C-alpha positions as CSV (number, residue, x, y, z in Angstrom):
1,M,-9.8,-15.4,2.2
2,Y,-7.1,-14.3,4.6
3,Q,-7.5,-13.6,8.3
4,K,-4.6,-11.2,8.5
5,I,-3.2,-9.1,5.7
6,L,-0.2,-6.7,6.0
7,L,-0.2,-3.6,3.8
8,P,3.1,-1.8,4.0
9,T,3.0,1.8,2.7
10,D,5.5,4.6,2.3
11,G,2.8,7.0,1.2
12,S,4.0,6.9,-2.4
13,G,2.2,3.8,-3.7
14,Y,-1.0,3.3,-5.6
15,A,-3.3,3.2,-2.7
16,E,-6.5,2.6,-4.7
17,Q,-5.2,-0.5,-6.3
18,E,-3.8,-1.9,-3.0
19,V,-7.0,-1.1,-1.1
20,D,-9.1,-2.8,-3.8
21,R,-7.0,-6.0,-3.7
22,V,-6.9,-6.2,0.1
23,T,-10.7,-5.6,0.4
24,K,-11.3,-8.5,-2.0
25,L,-8.9,-10.9,-0.1
26,I,-9.7,-10.2,3.6
27,A,-12.1,-12.5,5.4
28,D,-15.3,-11.0,6.9
29,D,-13.8,-11.1,10.4
30,G,-10.2,-10.6,9.3
31,E,-7.7,-7.8,10.2
32,I,-5.9,-5.5,7.9
33,I,-2.6,-4.1,9.2
34,V,-1.3,-1.0,7.6
35,L,2.4,-0.5,8.3
36,S,4.8,2.3,7.6
37,V,8.5,2.0,8.5
38,A,10.4,5.3,9.1
39,G,14.1,5.1,8.4
40,K,16.4,6.3,11.1
41,L,19.6,8.2,10.5
42,T,22.5,8.2,12.9
43,S,24.8,11.2,13.4
44,S,28.3,11.3,12.0
45,A,31.2,13.6,11.7
46,F,29.5,15.3,8.8
47,Q,26.0,15.8,10.4
48,S,25.1,17.4,13.6
49,R,23.0,15.5,16.1
50,N,20.4,18.2,16.0
51,K,20.0,18.0,12.2
52,V,19.8,14.2,12.3
53,R,17.2,14.4,15.1
54,K,15.1,16.8,13.0
55,V,15.3,14.5,10.0
56,N,14.3,11.5,12.1
57,E,11.4,13.4,13.5
58,R,10.2,14.3,10.0
59,L,10.6,10.7,8.8
60,L,8.5,9.5,11.7
61,K,5.9,12.1,11.1
62,E,5.7,11.2,7.4
63,A,5.3,7.5,8.4
64,K,2.4,8.3,10.7
65,T,0.7,10.4,8.0
66,A,1.2,7.5,5.5
67,V,-0.5,4.9,7.7
68,K,-3.4,7.2,8.6
69,S,-3.9,8.2,4.9
70,M,-4.0,4.5,3.8
71,A,-6.2,3.4,6.7
72,D,-8.7,6.1,6.0
73,K,-9.2,4.7,2.5
74,F,-10.8,1.5,3.9
75,D,-14.5,1.2,4.7
76,D,-15.3,1.7,8.3
77,S,-16.8,-1.8,8.5
78,L,-13.4,-3.4,8.1
79,N,-11.0,-4.1,11.0
80,V,-8.0,-1.9,10.3
81,K,-5.0,-1.6,12.6
82,T,-2.1,0.8,12.0
83,I,1.5,0.3,13.0
84,V,4.4,2.7,12.7
85,R,8.0,1.4,13.3
86,T,11.5,2.7,12.9
87,G,14.0,0.6,11.1
88,F,14.9,-1.0,7.8
89,P,11.7,-1.5,5.8
90,A,12.0,-5.1,4.5
91,E,13.4,-6.4,7.8
92,T,10.7,-4.6,9.8
93,I,8.0,-5.9,7.5
94,N,9.1,-9.5,8.1
95,E,9.3,-8.8,11.9
96,V,5.7,-7.5,11.9
97,V,4.6,-10.5,9.9
98,A,6.0,-12.8,12.6
99,E,4.7,-10.8,15.6
100,E,1.2,-10.4,14.2
101,G,0.7,-13.8,12.6
102,V,0.1,-12.2,9.1
103,E,-0.9,-14.6,6.3
104,L,-0.4,-12.3,3.3
105,I,1.6,-9.2,2.4
106,V,0.2,-6.9,-0.2
107,I,2.9,-4.6,-1.5
108,S,3.2,-2.2,-4.4
109,A,6.2,-2.0,-6.6
110,S,6.3,1.8,-6.4
111,G,8.4,4.5,-4.8
112,K,12.0,4.9,-5.8
113,S,13.3,4.2,-9.2
114,G,16.3,4.8,-11.4
115,L,19.7,5.3,-9.9
116,H,18.3,5.5,-6.3
117,R,16.8,2.0,-6.8
118,L,20.1,0.6,-8.0
119,I,21.9,2.0,-4.9
120,I,19.3,1.3,-2.2
121,G,17.4,-1.6,-3.7
122,S,13.7,-2.2,-3.9
123,V,11.8,-2.9,-0.7
124,A,9.2,-4.9,-2.6
125,E,11.9,-7.0,-4.2
126,K,13.6,-7.7,-0.8
127,V,10.2,-8.6,0.7
128,L,9.5,-11.0,-2.1
129,K,12.9,-12.7,-1.6
130,T,12.8,-12.9,2.2
131,A,9.2,-13.4,3.2
132,D,8.1,-16.8,4.6
133,I,4.4,-16.2,3.6
134,D,2.5,-15.3,0.5
135,V,3.3,-11.9,-1.1
136,L,1.0,-10.2,-3.6
137,L,3.0,-7.7,-5.6
138,I,0.8,-4.9,-7.1
139,H,2.1,-4.2,-10.5
140,N,1.9,-0.6,-11.7
141,N,2.4,0.3,-15.3
142,E,3.7,3.8,-14.4
143,I,6.8,2.5,-12.8
């Protein structure tokens, strides 16, 4: 059993599978940390500051909605903490792991696919390669 489990979410995963795994792995007095990382755009010559600000506000709102939605899926008897950060997902996940003393990351191989995945890369894959702790990758057949 683990004392602290990090569950990153972007709102597009397979929440039921993730919640089931985390619930089985958390110690009775353990803590589940649900994290969502909002990307942050910067303005450029091609984008106005106002448009970029609106997009960033929307990304942050989506991240807050994602953590709340995931946290609400857990039984009230469990200790669930939510964190929303802005940054690069894989890097931010590893930062939170260090800051919070997390022992296990449970992450789903969901979200982007196809050409987008080739250009951007998979957050789950980056976490698997860079994490200093155990990572449980939830495999989904629909990917």
